[in-house]
LUMLOMI-316406 format. One record per atom (N, C-alpha, C): residue in one letter; x, y, z. Coordinates in steps of 0.05 Angstrom, whole numbers, plus 5000, padded with zeros to 4 digits. Layout:
<recs>
AXYZ;...
</recs>
This chain:
<recs>
X501449745002;X499550014999;X501750205004;X501950394983;X503350704979;X502050904995;X502951085009;X502051215019;X501051525005;X500051514987;X497351614978;X495151424983;X494951204976;X493450984979;X492550965010;X493650995028;X493850945057;X493151215066;X493951405059;X492551675064;X489251645060;X489051535027;X485551565020;X484051305045;X486351105052;X484750835070;X484151055090;X485751235113;X485751385139;X481951585121;X482651705102;X479951925101;X477751725099;X477551555087;X474851405081;X474351275111;X476351255123;X475751065146;X474051265162;X475251505161;X474751655187;X472051765176;X471651785143;X468851915141;X466951715140;X468151465140;X465851215148;X464351255169;X466651265193;X466151215222;X463751555220;X464451745211;X462652035217;X459851955208;X459951735181;X457151765167;X455851555184;X456751355200;X455251205213;X454551355238;X456351515257;X455251595274;X452851825266;X453452025247;X450452225244;X447951935227;X449551755214;X446751605214;X445651485237;X446351465262;X445051305288;X443851555300;X445351765296;X443652055311;X441352175291;X441552045262;X438952105246;X436551975256;X438251635261;X435951405260;X434651475295;X436051545320;X435451605341;X433851885350;X435052035331;X433452325339;X430252305324;X429152165317;X427052115298;X425252055322;X425051935347;X423651945366;X422952185366;X424352335378;X423252585386;X421552715371;X421052705346;X418952825328;X416652665327;X414352705343;X411452485345;X410352715326;X409952935308;X408153045308;X407353015281;X409252975262;X409252945234;X410052585220;X408452485224;X409052155209;X410052205184;X410052305169;X410552295142;X414052545138;X414052735157;X417252755163;X418952565182;X418052425207;X418552215207;X420252045183;X419151945173;X418951705150;X421651855138;X421652025133;X422952195110;X426152225129;X425952325146;X428752325169;X429651995174;X428651855180;X429551635181;X429751545164;X429251495139;X429951365117;X433651505105;X433251745114;X435851905112;X437051825126;X437151825154;X438751595175;X439651375170;X438051205158;X438151035146;X439750895126;X439451075107;X440951115079;X444251145087;X444551365105;X447151495112;X448451215126;X447251155149;X448150925165;X449650705142;X447250595127;X448350325107;X450950475096;X450950745078;X452850775067;X455950825082;X455450845118;X457550955122;X459250685134;X457150425130;X457650185140;X459750035112;X458250045094;X459950075065;X463150155058;X463050415071;X465650575061;X466850465086;X467450425112;X468050275132;X469549995118;X467649795106;X468549565098;X470349615076;X469049835056;X471249845035;X474250025035;X473150045056;X476750325058;X478750125059;X479149905069;X481449825064;X482849615035;X480949735017;X479749624986;X480949874967;X481250164985;X481250424968;X482750414939;X485250264950;X487450274928;X486650094900;X484749974904;X483649884880;X482250064856;X481950024840;X480450174819;X477550114823;X476049894822;X473149914826;X472849964853;X473649924876;X473149954905;X473150354899;X474850464895;X475450754885;X472850914878;X472650744852;X470450794839;X467450924854;X467550614872;X464450584883;X464950784911;X466650734915;X467050984942;X466351284932;X467651334909;X467251614895;X464751594904;X462851444883;X459551524887;X458651444909;X459451324921;X458351344953;X458551574968;X460751784961;X461051984985;X459952264965;X459552124942;X457352434928;X454552364937;X453552044940;X450952004952;X451152184983;X453352064994;X452352205021;X453552475027;X451752545046;X452952895037;X453952925079;X455453185069;X455753305101;X459353195100;X460253325127;X463753155122;X464152935121;X462752785130;X463252515123;X463152405097;X461152455071;X461452435050;X464152585035;X464352795043;X467652965035;X470052815040;X469352725062;X472352575071;X472852305052;X470052185046;X469451935038;X470252035011;X469252194996;X470352284968;X473252374965;X474052514989;X477452634985;X478652344983;X478452185003;X480051875004;X479251754974;X477251784963;X476951584938;X478651634917;X478551924916;X480052044898;X483151964906;X483652014930;X487351974930;X487851674923;X485351454928;X485651134927;X485751124895;X483351384879;X483951334848;X486451344835;X487451624841;X490351704839;X492351514847;X492051324868;X493851104874;X493250934858;X490950774844;X490950564833;X491250644803;X491350844796;X491950944767;X494850974762;X496651064787;X499151104786;X500550774786;X498750604790;X499750344792;X500050194768;X498250214758;X497450134727;X499750234708;X501150094697;X502750144674;X502450074642;X502150274626;X500850174603;X502850084579;
</recs>
């Protein structure tokens, strides 16, 4: 693992952990909103999607140096919002650069 892909690994791992935390907060925070069930469903769905993306990012962080996983993590970072998604995007870009530098023409 090169230093660029290691930096990408760290960024994706931290971003994934933040996404998991924000997803759990989003799911647990919906208990405090009893007035609008439609609003509750929207917030709960966003928290669940963020949680799932965070789990995939944490598991995929060790493969950020491969081309396929770098692209997958880049797409997941774009779908996820906030600081966690930004860190995943930056880490995936570093992994993409690292994987493209390894391939020789």
